[in-house]
PyMOL commands that place a pseudoatom at each C-alpha (Angstrom):
pseudoatom trace, name=CA, resn=MET, resi=1, chain=A, elem=C, hetatm=0, pos=[-6.311, -19.289, 6.466]
pseudoatom trace, name=CA, resn=LYS, resi=2, chain=A, elem=C, hetatm=0, pos=[-2.851, -20.717, 6.764]
pseudoatom trace, name=CA, resn=PRO, resi=3, chain=A, elem=C, hetatm=0, pos=[-0.711, -19.387, 9.316]
pseudoatom trace, name=CA, resn=TYR, resi=4, chain=A, elem=C, hetatm=0, pos=[2.332, -17.434, 8.411]
pseudoatom trace, name=CA, resn=GLU, resi=5, chain=A, elem=C, hetatm=0, pos=[4.917, -16.196, 10.019]
pseudoatom trace, name=CA, resn=ALA, resi=6, chain=A, elem=C, hetatm=0, pos=[5.456, -12.656, 8.585]
pseudoatom trace, name=CA, resn=TYR, resi=7, chain=A, elem=C, hetatm=0, pos=[2.508, -10.670, 7.437]
pseudoatom trace, name=CA, resn=LEU, resi=8, chain=A, elem=C, hetatm=0, pos=[3.244, -7.835, 4.874]
pseudoatom trace, name=CA, resn=LEU, resi=9, chain=A, elem=C, hetatm=0, pos=[0.334, -5.415, 4.381]
pseudoatom trace, name=CA, resn=ASP, resi=10, chain=A, elem=C, hetatm=0, pos=[-0.124, -2.810, 1.864]
pseudoatom trace, name=CA, resn=PHE, resi=11, chain=A, elem=C, hetatm=0, pos=[-1.021, 0.260, 2.966]
pseudoatom trace, name=CA, resn=ASP, resi=12, chain=A, elem=C, hetatm=0, pos=[-3.588, 2.173, 1.532]
pseudoatom trace, name=CA, resn=GLY, resi=13, chain=A, elem=C, hetatm=0, pos=[-6.917, 0.508, 0.824]
pseudoatom trace, name=CA, resn=THR, resi=14, chain=A, elem=C, hetatm=0, pos=[-5.425, -2.173, 3.103]
pseudoatom trace, name=CA, resn=LEU, resi=15, chain=A, elem=C, hetatm=0, pos=[-4.793, -0.644, 6.799]
pseudoatom trace, name=CA, resn=PHE, resi=16, chain=A, elem=C, hetatm=0, pos=[-6.423, 2.659, 5.647]
pseudoatom trace, name=CA, resn=ASN, resi=17, chain=A, elem=C, hetatm=0, pos=[-9.008, 4.231, 3.777]
pseudoatom trace, name=CA, resn=THR, resi=18, chain=A, elem=C, hetatm=0, pos=[-7.292, 6.746, 2.072]
pseudoatom trace, name=CA, resn=TYR, resi=19, chain=A, elem=C, hetatm=0, pos=[-9.266, 7.288, -1.025]
pseudoatom trace, name=CA, resn=GLN, resi=20, chain=A, elem=C, hetatm=0, pos=[-10.668, 10.865, 0.110]
pseudoatom trace, name=CA, resn=SER, resi=21, chain=A, elem=C, hetatm=0, pos=[-7.618, 11.925, 0.923]
pseudoatom trace, name=CA, resn=LEU, resi=22, chain=A, elem=C, hetatm=0, pos=[-6.057, 10.939, -2.402]
pseudoatom trace, name=CA, resn=VAL, resi=23, chain=A, elem=C, hetatm=0, pos=[-8.534, 12.691, -4.283]
pseudoatom trace, name=CA, resn=GLY, resi=24, chain=A, elem=C, hetatm=0, pos=[-7.653, 16.232, -2.378]
pseudoatom trace, name=CA, resn=VAL, resi=25, chain=A, elem=C, hetatm=0, pos=[-3.616, 15.190, -3.004]
pseudoatom trace, name=CA, resn=TYR, resi=26, chain=A, elem=C, hetatm=0, pos=[-4.246, 14.071, -6.879]
pseudoatom trace, name=CA, resn=GLN, resi=27, chain=A, elem=C, hetatm=0, pos=[-6.369, 17.255, -7.643]
pseudoatom trace, name=CA, resn=TYR, resi=28, chain=A, elem=C, hetatm=0, pos=[-4.061, 19.420, -6.057]
pseudoatom trace, name=CA, resn=SER, resi=29, chain=A, elem=C, hetatm=0, pos=[-0.699, 18.179, -7.484]
pseudoatom trace, name=CA, resn=PHE, resi=30, chain=A, elem=C, hetatm=0, pos=[-2.115, 17.680, -11.082]
pseudoatom trace, name=CA, resn=GLY, resi=31, chain=A, elem=C, hetatm=0, pos=[-3.599, 20.686, -10.921]
pseudoatom trace, name=CA, resn=LYS, resi=32, chain=A, elem=C, hetatm=0, pos=[0.028, 21.973, -10.185]
pseudoatom trace, name=CA, resn=ILE, resi=33, chain=A, elem=C, hetatm=0, pos=[1.090, 21.253, -13.588]
pseudoatom trace, name=CA, resn=GLY, resi=34, chain=A, elem=C, hetatm=0, pos=[-1.910, 22.458, -15.310]
pseudoatom trace, name=CA, resn=GLU, resi=35, chain=A, elem=C, hetatm=0, pos=[-4.130, 19.081, -15.384]
pseudoatom trace, name=CA, resn=VAL, resi=36, chain=A, elem=C, hetatm=0, pos=[-7.250, 17.829, -14.072]
pseudoatom trace, name=CA, resn=CYS, resi=37, chain=A, elem=C, hetatm=0, pos=[-7.764, 14.687, -12.007]
pseudoatom trace, name=CA, resn=THR, resi=38, chain=A, elem=C, hetatm=0, pos=[-10.984, 13.778, -11.290]
pseudoatom trace, name=CA, resn=PRO, resi=39, chain=A, elem=C, hetatm=0, pos=[-12.374, 11.618, -8.154]
pseudoatom trace, name=CA, resn=GLU, resi=40, chain=A, elem=C, hetatm=0, pos=[-13.272, 8.449, -10.819]
pseudoatom trace, name=CA, resn=GLN, resi=41, chain=A, elem=C, hetatm=0, pos=[-9.358, 8.959, -11.870]
pseudoatom trace, name=CA, resn=THR, resi=42, chain=A, elem=C, hetatm=0, pos=[-7.835, 8.849, -8.495]
pseudoatom trace, name=CA, resn=ALA, resi=43, chain=A, elem=C, hetatm=0, pos=[-9.782, 5.401, -8.035]
pseudoatom trace, name=CA, resn=PHE, resi=44, chain=A, elem=C, hetatm=0, pos=[-7.922, 4.183, -10.557]
pseudoatom trace, name=CA, resn=TYR, resi=45, chain=A, elem=C, hetatm=0, pos=[-4.515, 5.840, -10.458]
pseudoatom trace, name=CA, resn=MET, resi=46, chain=A, elem=C, hetatm=0, pos=[-4.453, 4.850, -6.464]
pseudoatom trace, name=CA, resn=HIS, resi=47, chain=A, elem=C, hetatm=0, pos=[-3.668, 1.571, -7.490]
pseudoatom trace, name=CA, resn=MET, resi=48, chain=A, elem=C, hetatm=0, pos=[-1.028, 2.301, -9.436]
pseudoatom trace, name=CA, resn=SER, resi=49, chain=A, elem=C, hetatm=0, pos=[2.833, 3.540, -9.319]
pseudoatom trace, name=CA, resn=LEU, resi=50, chain=A, elem=C, hetatm=0, pos=[3.243, 7.198, -9.864]
pseudoatom trace, name=CA, resn=SER, resi=51, chain=A, elem=C, hetatm=0, pos=[5.700, 6.387, -13.052]
pseudoatom trace, name=CA, resn=GLU, resi=52, chain=A, elem=C, hetatm=0, pos=[2.772, 4.062, -14.172]
pseudoatom trace, name=CA, resn=CYS, resi=53, chain=A, elem=C, hetatm=0, pos=[0.246, 6.662, -13.754]
pseudoatom trace, name=CA, resn=CYS, resi=54, chain=A, elem=C, hetatm=0, pos=[2.068, 9.111, -16.077]
pseudoatom trace, name=CA, resn=ASP, resi=55, chain=A, elem=C, hetatm=0, pos=[2.694, 6.740, -18.472]
pseudoatom trace, name=CA, resn=TYR, resi=56, chain=A, elem=C, hetatm=0, pos=[-1.057, 5.832, -18.678]
pseudoatom trace, name=CA, resn=ARG, resi=57, chain=A, elem=C, hetatm=0, pos=[-1.782, 9.187, -18.963]
pseudoatom trace, name=CA, resn=GLY, resi=58, chain=A, elem=C, hetatm=0, pos=[0.694, 9.859, -21.710]
pseudoatom trace, name=CA, resn=LEU, resi=59, chain=A, elem=C, hetatm=0, pos=[2.705, 12.321, -19.526]
pseudoatom trace, name=CA, resn=SER, resi=60, chain=A, elem=C, hetatm=0, pos=[6.260, 12.138, -20.989]
pseudoatom trace, name=CA, resn=ASP, resi=61, chain=A, elem=C, hetatm=0, pos=[7.621, 15.654, -20.004]
pseudoatom trace, name=CA, resn=PRO, resi=62, chain=A, elem=C, hetatm=0, pos=[10.116, 14.937, -17.556]
pseudoatom trace, name=CA, resn=ALA, resi=63, chain=A, elem=C, hetatm=0, pos=[9.674, 18.414, -15.842]
pseudoatom trace, name=CA, resn=LYS, resi=64, chain=A, elem=C, hetatm=0, pos=[6.298, 17.864, -15.341]
pseudoatom trace, name=CA, resn=ARG, resi=65, chain=A, elem=C, hetatm=0, pos=[6.668, 14.437, -14.331]
pseudoatom trace, name=CA, resn=ALA, resi=66, chain=A, elem=C, hetatm=0, pos=[9.349, 15.643, -11.818]
pseudoatom trace, name=CA, resn=ALA, resi=67, chain=A, elem=C, hetatm=0, pos=[6.971, 18.589, -10.524]
pseudoatom trace, name=CA, resn=LEU, resi=68, chain=A, elem=C, hetatm=0, pos=[4.304, 15.786, -10.045]
pseudoatom trace, name=CA, resn=PHE, resi=69, chain=A, elem=C, hetatm=0, pos=[5.945, 13.559, -8.073]
pseudoatom trace, name=CA, resn=ALA, resi=70, chain=A, elem=C, hetatm=0, pos=[6.974, 16.631, -5.720]
pseudoatom trace, name=CA, resn=ALA, resi=71, chain=A, elem=C, hetatm=0, pos=[3.601, 17.977, -5.443]
pseudoatom trace, name=CA, resn=ILE, resi=72, chain=A, elem=C, hetatm=0, pos=[2.440, 14.534, -4.439]
pseudoatom trace, name=CA, resn=TYR, resi=73, chain=A, elem=C, hetatm=0, pos=[4.869, 13.547, -1.841]
pseudoatom trace, name=CA, resn=ALA, resi=74, chain=A, elem=C, hetatm=0, pos=[4.353, 17.160, -0.449]
pseudoatom trace, name=CA, resn=SER, resi=75, chain=A, elem=C, hetatm=0, pos=[0.720, 17.513, -0.330]
pseudoatom trace, name=CA, resn=LEU, resi=76, chain=A, elem=C, hetatm=0, pos=[0.108, 13.623, 0.985]
pseudoatom trace, name=CA, resn=ASP, resi=77, chain=A, elem=C, hetatm=0, pos=[1.426, 15.134, 4.435]
pseudoatom trace, name=CA, resn=PHE, resi=78, chain=A, elem=C, hetatm=0, pos=[-1.225, 18.583, 4.284]
pseudoatom trace, name=CA, resn=PRO, resi=79, chain=A, elem=C, hetatm=0, pos=[-3.187, 18.566, 7.411]
pseudoatom trace, name=CA, resn=ARG, resi=80, chain=A, elem=C, hetatm=0, pos=[-6.398, 18.565, 5.181]
pseudoatom trace, name=CA, resn=PHE, resi=81, chain=A, elem=C, hetatm=0, pos=[-5.721, 15.934, 3.293]
pseudoatom trace, name=CA, resn=LEU, resi=82, chain=A, elem=C, hetatm=0, pos=[-4.442, 13.891, 6.601]
pseudoatom trace, name=CA, resn=ASP, resi=83, chain=A, elem=C, hetatm=0, pos=[-7.922, 14.363, 8.240]
pseudoatom trace, name=CA, resn=GLU, resi=84, chain=A, elem=C, hetatm=0, pos=[-9.743, 12.432, 5.586]
pseudoatom trace, name=CA, resn=ILE, resi=85, chain=A, elem=C, hetatm=0, pos=[-7.756, 9.197, 6.286]
pseudoatom trace, name=CA, resn=ARG, resi=86, chain=A, elem=C, hetatm=0, pos=[-9.708, 6.350, 8.233]
pseudoatom trace, name=CA, resn=ILE, resi=87, chain=A, elem=C, hetatm=0, pos=[-8.393, 3.374, 9.403]
pseudoatom trace, name=CA, resn=PHE, resi=88, chain=A, elem=C, hetatm=0, pos=[-10.486, 0.134, 8.277]
pseudoatom trace, name=CA, resn=PRO, resi=89, chain=A, elem=C, hetatm=0, pos=[-11.873, -1.067, 11.642]
pseudoatom trace, name=CA, resn=ASP, resi=90, chain=A, elem=C, hetatm=0, pos=[-10.681, -4.745, 10.924]
pseudoatom trace, name=CA, resn=VAL, resi=91, chain=A, elem=C, hetatm=0, pos=[-7.211, -3.419, 11.240]
pseudoatom trace, name=CA, resn=LYS, resi=92, chain=A, elem=C, hetatm=0, pos=[-6.562, -2.998, 15.383]
pseudoatom trace, name=CA, resn=PRO, resi=93, chain=A, elem=C, hetatm=0, pos=[-8.469, -6.561, 15.671]
pseudoatom trace, name=CA, resn=LEU, resi=94, chain=A, elem=C, hetatm=0, pos=[-6.039, -8.141, 13.096]
pseudoatom trace, name=CA, resn=LEU, resi=95, chain=A, elem=C, hetatm=0, pos=[-2.765, -6.782, 14.470]
pseudoatom trace, name=CA, resn=GLU, resi=96, chain=A, elem=C, hetatm=0, pos=[-3.667, -7.223, 18.025]
pseudoatom trace, name=CA, resn=GLY, resi=97, chain=A, elem=C, hetatm=0, pos=[-4.375, -11.093, 17.221]
pseudoatom trace, name=CA, resn=LEU, resi=98, chain=A, elem=C, hetatm=0, pos=[-1.129, -11.137, 15.406]
pseudoatom trace, name=CA, resn=LYS, resi=99, chain=A, elem=C, hetatm=0, pos=[1.358, -9.823, 17.835]
pseudoatom trace, name=CA, resn=ALA, resi=100, chain=A, elem=C, hetatm=0, pos=[-0.509, -11.950, 20.748]
pseudoatom trace, name=CA, resn=GLU, resi=101, chain=A, elem=C, hetatm=0, pos=[0.786, -15.100, 18.332]
pseudoatom trace, name=CA, resn=ASN, resi=102, chain=A, elem=C, hetatm=0, pos=[4.465, -13.380, 17.902]
pseudoatom trace, name=CA, resn=LYS, resi=103, chain=A, elem=C, hetatm=0, pos=[4.207, -12.752, 14.029]
pseudoatom trace, name=CA, resn=ILE, resi=104, chain=A, elem=C, hetatm=0, pos=[6.325, -10.338, 12.411]
pseudoatom trace, name=CA, resn=LEU, resi=105, chain=A, elem=C, hetatm=0, pos=[4.577, -7.326, 10.603]
pseudoatom trace, name=CA, resn=ALA, resi=106, chain=A, elem=C, hetatm=0, pos=[5.744, -5.216, 7.935]
pseudoatom trace, name=CA, resn=VAL, resi=107, chain=A, elem=C, hetatm=0, pos=[4.125, -2.654, 5.986]
pseudoatom trace, name=CA, resn=VAL, resi=108, chain=A, elem=C, hetatm=0, pos=[5.114, -2.652, 1.748]
pseudoatom trace, name=CA, resn=SER, resi=109, chain=A, elem=C, hetatm=0, pos=[3.746, -0.110, 0.004]
pseudoatom trace, name=CA, resn=GLY, resi=110, chain=A, elem=C, hetatm=0, pos=[3.782, 2.619, -3.011]
pseudoatom trace, name=CA, resn=ASN, resi=111, chain=A, elem=C, hetatm=0, pos=[3.630, 5.125, -0.283]
pseudoatom trace, name=CA, resn=THR, resi=112, chain=A, elem=C, hetatm=0, pos=[6.493, 7.279, 0.908]
pseudoatom trace, name=CA, resn=PRO, resi=113, chain=A, elem=C, hetatm=0, pos=[7.978, 5.926, 4.133]
pseudoatom trace, name=CA, resn=LYS, resi=114, chain=A, elem=C, hetatm=0, pos=[7.765, 9.435, 5.468]
pseudoatom trace, name=CA, resn=HIS, resi=115, chain=A, elem=C, hetatm=0, pos=[3.716, 9.487, 5.375]
pseudoatom trace, name=CA, resn=ILE, resi=116, chain=A, elem=C, hetatm=0, pos=[3.463, 5.851, 6.454]
pseudoatom trace, name=CA, resn=SER, resi=117, chain=A, elem=C, hetatm=0, pos=[4.933, 6.585, 9.777]
pseudoatom trace, name=CA, resn=LEU, resi=118, chain=A, elem=C, hetatm=0, pos=[3.496, 9.822, 10.089]
pseudoatom trace, name=CA, resn=ILE, resi=119, chain=A, elem=C, hetatm=0, pos=[-0.136, 7.698, 9.942]
pseudoatom trace, name=CA, resn=LEU, resi=120, chain=A, elem=C, hetatm=0, pos=[0.622, 4.760, 11.573]
pseudoatom trace, name=CA, resn=ASN, resi=121, chain=A, elem=C, hetatm=0, pos=[2.111, 7.303, 14.444]
pseudoatom trace, name=CA, resn=LYS, resi=122, chain=A, elem=C, hetatm=0, pos=[-1.160, 8.885, 14.555]
pseudoatom trace, name=CA, resn=PHE, resi=123, chain=A, elem=C, hetatm=0, pos=[-3.665, 6.162, 15.080]
pseudoatom trace, name=CA, resn=GLY, resi=124, chain=A, elem=C, hetatm=0, pos=[-1.012, 4.492, 17.485]
pseudoatom trace, name=CA, resn=LEU, resi=125, chain=A, elem=C, hetatm=0, pos=[0.160, 1.606, 15.432]
pseudoatom trace, name=CA, resn=ALA, resi=126, chain=A, elem=C, hetatm=0, pos=[3.639, 2.163, 14.657]
pseudoatom trace, name=CA, resn=SER, resi=127, chain=A, elem=C, hetatm=0, pos=[4.722, -0.176, 17.456]
pseudoatom trace, name=CA, resn=TYR, resi=128, chain=A, elem=C, hetatm=0, pos=[3.234, -3.318, 15.729]
pseudoatom trace, name=CA, resn=PHE, resi=129, chain=A, elem=C, hetatm=0, pos=[5.446, -3.035, 12.728]
pseudoatom trace, name=CA, resn=SER, resi=130, chain=A, elem=C, hetatm=0, pos=[9.039, -4.008, 12.833]
pseudoatom trace, name=CA, resn=VAL, resi=131, chain=A, elem=C, hetatm=0, pos=[9.999, -3.246, 9.295]
pseudoatom trace, name=CA, resn=ILE, resi=132, chain=A, elem=C, hetatm=0, pos=[8.427, -0.040, 6.527]
pseudoatom trace, name=CA, resn=VAL, resi=133, chain=A, elem=C, hetatm=0, pos=[8.821, -0.155, 3.264]
pseudoatom trace, name=CA, resn=GLY, resi=134, chain=A, elem=C, hetatm=0, pos=[7.705, 2.342, 1.349]
pseudoatom trace, name=CA, resn=ALA, resi=135, chain=A, elem=C, hetatm=0, pos=[8.541, 4.156, -2.189]
pseudoatom trace, name=CA, resn=ASP, resi=136, chain=A, elem=C, hetatm=0, pos=[12.077, 4.572, -3.243]
pseudoatom trace, name=CA, resn=PRO, resi=137, chain=A, elem=C, hetatm=0, pos=[13.166, 6.093, -6.395]
pseudoatom trace, name=CA, resn=ASN, resi=138, chain=A, elem=C, hetatm=0, pos=[16.436, 3.572, -6.632]
pseudoatom trace, name=CA, resn=ARG, resi=139, chain=A, elem=C, hetatm=0, pos=[14.089, 0.585, -6.098]
pseudoatom trace, name=CA, resn=ARG, resi=140, chain=A, elem=C, hetatm=0, pos=[11.639, -0.469, -8.880]
pseudoatom trace, name=CA, resn=PRO, resi=141, chain=A, elem=C, hetatm=0, pos=[8.009, -0.050, -7.281]
pseudoatom trace, name=CA, resn=LYS, resi=142, chain=A, elem=C, hetatm=0, pos=[5.019, -2.940, -7.518]
pseudoatom trace, name=CA, resn=PRO, resi=143, chain=A, elem=C, hetatm=0, pos=[4.237, -5.422, -9.098]
pseudoatom trace, name=CA, resn=PHE, resi=144, chain=A, elem=C, hetatm=0, pos=[8.509, -5.857, -9.481]
pseudoatom trace, name=CA, resn=ALA, resi=145, chain=A, elem=C, hetatm=0, pos=[9.605, -8.048, -6.537]
pseudoatom trace, name=CA, resn=ASP, resi=146, chain=A, elem=C, hetatm=0, pos=[11.711, -5.594, -5.226]
pseudoatom trace, name=CA, resn=PRO, resi=147, chain=A, elem=C, hetatm=0, pos=[9.552, -3.935, -2.217]
pseudoatom trace, name=CA, resn=ILE, resi=148, chain=A, elem=C, hetatm=0, pos=[8.954, -7.106, -1.227]
pseudoatom trace, name=CA, resn=LEU, resi=149, chain=A, elem=C, hetatm=0, pos=[12.537, -8.290, -1.307]
pseudoatom trace, name=CA, resn=ALA, resi=150, chain=A, elem=C, hetatm=0, pos=[13.398, -5.150, 0.413]
pseudoatom trace, name=CA, resn=ALA, resi=151, chain=A, elem=C, hetatm=0, pos=[11.485, -6.089, 3.304]
pseudoatom trace, name=CA, resn=LEU, resi=152, chain=A, elem=C, hetatm=0, pos=[12.699, -9.751, 3.636]
pseudoatom trace, name=CA, resn=ARG, resi=153, chain=A, elem=C, hetatm=0, pos=[16.263, -8.275, 3.786]
pseudoatom trace, name=CA, resn=GLU, resi=154, chain=A, elem=C, hetatm=0, pos=[15.129, -6.606, 6.898]
pseudoatom trace, name=CA, resn=ILE, resi=155, chain=A, elem=C, hetatm=0, pos=[14.043, -10.185, 8.377]
pseudoatom trace, name=CA, resn=PRO, resi=156, chain=A, elem=C, hetatm=0, pos=[16.628, -12.460, 6.830]
pseudoatom trace, name=CA, resn=SER, resi=157, chain=A, elem=C, hetatm=0, pos=[15.622, -15.677, 9.221]
pseudoatom trace, name=CA, resn=LEU, resi=158, chain=A, elem=C, hetatm=0, pos=[12.484, -16.370, 7.603]
pseudoatom trace, name=CA, resn=ARG, resi=159, chain=A, elem=C, hetatm=0, pos=[12.024, -18.617, 4.640]
pseudoatom trace, name=CA, resn=LYS, resi=160, chain=A, elem=C, hetatm=0, pos=[10.011, -17.487, 1.930]
pseudoatom trace, name=CA, resn=ASP, resi=161, chain=A, elem=C, hetatm=0, pos=[7.096, -19.918, 2.510]
pseudoatom trace, name=CA, resn=GLN, resi=162, chain=A, elem=C, hetatm=0, pos=[6.633, -18.071, 6.157]
pseudoatom trace, name=CA, resn=VAL, resi=163, chain=A, elem=C, hetatm=0, pos=[5.865, -14.774, 4.272]
pseudoatom trace, name=CA, resn=VAL, resi=164, chain=A, elem=C, hetatm=0, pos=[2.212, -13.497, 3.050]
pseudoatom trace, name=CA, resn=TYR, resi=165, chain=A, elem=C, hetatm=0, pos=[1.583, -10.571, 1.490]
pseudoatom trace, name=CA, resn=ILE, resi=166, chain=A, elem=C, hetatm=0, pos=[-1.947, -8.940, 1.508]
pseudoatom trace, name=CA, resn=GLY, resi=167, chain=A, elem=C, hetatm=0, pos=[-3.143, -6.295, -0.376]
pseudoatom trace, name=CA, resn=ASP, resi=168, chain=A, elem=C, hetatm=0, pos=[-5.936, -4.662, -1.937]
pseudoatom trace, name=CA, resn=SER, resi=169, chain=A, elem=C, hetatm=0, pos=[-5.226, -4.437, -5.781]
pseudoatom trace, name=CA, resn=LEU, resi=170, chain=A, elem=C, hetatm=0, pos=[-4.622, -7.237, -8.807]
pseudoatom trace, name=CA, resn=GLN, resi=171, chain=A, elem=C, hetatm=0, pos=[-0.526, -5.963, -8.594]
pseudoatom trace, name=CA, resn=ASP, resi=172, chain=A, elem=C, hetatm=0, pos=[-0.312, -7.074, -5.011]
pseudoatom trace, name=CA, resn=PRO, resi=173, chain=A, elem=C, hetatm=0, pos=[-0.713, -10.393, -5.337]
pseudoatom trace, name=CA, resn=GLU, resi=174, chain=A, elem=C, hetatm=0, pos=[1.395, -10.202, -8.647]
pseudoatom trace, name=CA, resn=THR, resi=175, chain=A, elem=C, hetatm=0, pos=[4.106, -8.458, -6.544]
pseudoatom trace, name=CA, resn=ALA, resi=176, chain=A, elem=C, hetatm=0, pos=[4.074, -11.194, -4.083]
pseudoatom trace, name=CA, resn=LYS, resi=177, chain=A, elem=C, hetatm=0, pos=[4.232, -14.076, -6.584]
pseudoatom trace, name=CA, resn=ASN, resi=178, chain=A, elem=C, hetatm=0, pos=[7.661, -11.991, -8.302]
pseudoatom trace, name=CA, resn=ALA, resi=179, chain=A, elem=C, hetatm=0, pos=[8.846, -12.278, -4.833]
pseudoatom trace, name=CA, resn=GLY, resi=180, chain=A, elem=C, hetatm=0, pos=[8.306, -16.135, -4.330]
pseudoatom trace, name=CA, resn=VAL, resi=181, chain=A, elem=C, hetatm=0, pos=[5.891, -15.569, -1.503]
pseudoatom trace, name=CA, resn=ALA, resi=182, chain=A, elem=C, hetatm=0, pos=[2.447, -16.087, -0.703]
pseudoatom trace, name=CA, resn=GLY, resi=183, chain=A, elem=C, hetatm=0, pos=[-0.133, -13.393, -1.990]
pseudoatom trace, name=CA, resn=VAL, resi=184, chain=A, elem=C, hetatm=0, pos=[-3.837, -12.869, -0.806]
pseudoatom trace, name=CA, resn=LEU, resi=185, chain=A, elem=C, hetatm=0, pos=[-6.425, -10.035, -2.076]
pseudoatom trace, name=CA, resn=ILE, resi=186, chain=A, elem=C, hetatm=0, pos=[-8.357, -7.932, 0.035]
pseudoatom trace, name=CA, resn=GLU, resi=187, chain=A, elem=C, hetatm=0, pos=[-11.436, -7.175, -2.090]
pseudoatom trace, name=CA, resn=ARG, resi=188, chain=A, elem=C, hetatm=0, pos=[-13.781, -5.288, 0.670]
pseudoatom trace, name=CA, resn=ASN, resi=189, chain=A, elem=C, hetatm=0, pos=[-16.471, -4.790, -1.959]
pseudoatom trace, name=CA, resn=HIS, resi=190, chain=A, elem=C, hetatm=0, pos=[-15.765, -7.838, -3.695]
pseudoatom trace, name=CA, resn=GLU, resi=191, chain=A, elem=C, hetatm=0, pos=[-14.221, -5.679, -6.780]
pseudoatom trace, name=CA, resn=TYR, resi=192, chain=A, elem=C, hetatm=0, pos=[-12.564, -8.948, -8.015]
pseudoatom trace, name=CA, resn=PRO, resi=193, chain=A, elem=C, hetatm=0, pos=[-15.398, -11.673, -8.255]
pseudoatom trace, name=CA, resn=ASP, resi=194, chain=A, elem=C, hetatm=0, pos=[-13.685, -13.524, -10.686]
pseudoatom trace, name=CA, resn=TYR, resi=195, chain=A, elem=C, hetatm=0, pos=[-10.102, -13.439, -8.922]
pseudoatom trace, name=CA, resn=PRO, resi=196, chain=A, elem=C, hetatm=0, pos=[-9.180, -17.148, -8.590]
pseudoatom trace, name=CA, resn=ASP, resi=197, chain=A, elem=C, hetatm=0, pos=[-6.679, -17.202, -5.929]
pseudoatom trace, name=CA, resn=PRO, resi=198, chain=A, elem=C, hetatm=0, pos=[-6.638, -16.673, -2.242]
pseudoatom trace, name=CA, resn=LYS, resi=199, chain=A, elem=C, hetatm=0, pos=[-8.699, -13.445, -1.406]
pseudoatom trace, name=CA, resn=ILE, resi=200, chain=A, elem=C, hetatm=0, pos=[-10.659, -12.501, 1.846]
pseudoatom trace, name=CA, resn=THR, resi=201, chain=A, elem=C, hetatm=0, pos=[-13.275, -9.634, 2.625]
pseudoatom trace, name=CA, resn=THR, resi=202, chain=A, elem=C, hetatm=0, pos=[-12.073, -8.853, 5.968]
pseudoatom trace, name=CA, resn=LEU, resi=203, chain=A, elem=C, hetatm=0, pos=[-8.363, -9.013, 7.791]
pseudoatom trace, name=CA, resn=THR, resi=204, chain=A, elem=C, hetatm=0, pos=[-9.566, -10.644, 10.944]
pseudoatom trace, name=CA, resn=GLU, resi=205, chain=A, elem=C, hetatm=0, pos=[-10.462, -13.635, 8.021]
pseudoatom trace, name=CA, resn=LEU, resi=206, chain=A, elem=C, hetatm=0, pos=[-6.233, -14.095, 8.474]
pseudoatom trace, name=CA, resn=LEU, resi=207, chain=A, elem=C, hetatm=0, pos=[-6.396, -15.168, 12.009]
pseudoatom trace, name=CA, resn=GLU, resi=208, chain=A, elem=C, hetatm=0, pos=[-9.305, -17.556, 11.289]
for i in range(1, 208): cmd.bond("trace and resi %d" % i, "trace and resi %d" % (i + 1))
show_as sticks, trace
zoom trace
């Protein structure tokens, strides 16, 4: 894999297996507005922004949308849901390898900055990252370029051809393309066999 100076990493599904946690978060939060969310729906929604999720479900009532957002943002940090989060085994070897090469590391995610920081600290990973970009109501979410561009403003000495963004959903390389940086898809379970652009099955392939 071509080396880069800065590695921007998605959070959910890339650094951490948050699926089981999000099943609880979404069931709780949709229940707060009188709706149901199944585990299968969660697996689909977790790759969308909350606005896209609401649009997909036809949830147009502003009050219900606001209540759903509030419930999700609050319940992400409930202890019973935090306990369901697992780190992928290839994460620490990647971070240690990149740090040994003095690479810049950042998290760029649609999750909340508070939640990202909480989990990074819980697993002892916060010191690896110089930049964290999470959800911001004043910024367009992925696949718009805005989250990556926000991260690049924190590391302005780099050219865009020195930056790569790695994520587990198709919107991640799309976001990278929109931002003018390289994108790599990680498909741990061969979810996208026909995807034609750069992809890996483990994060440690980035060190090869």
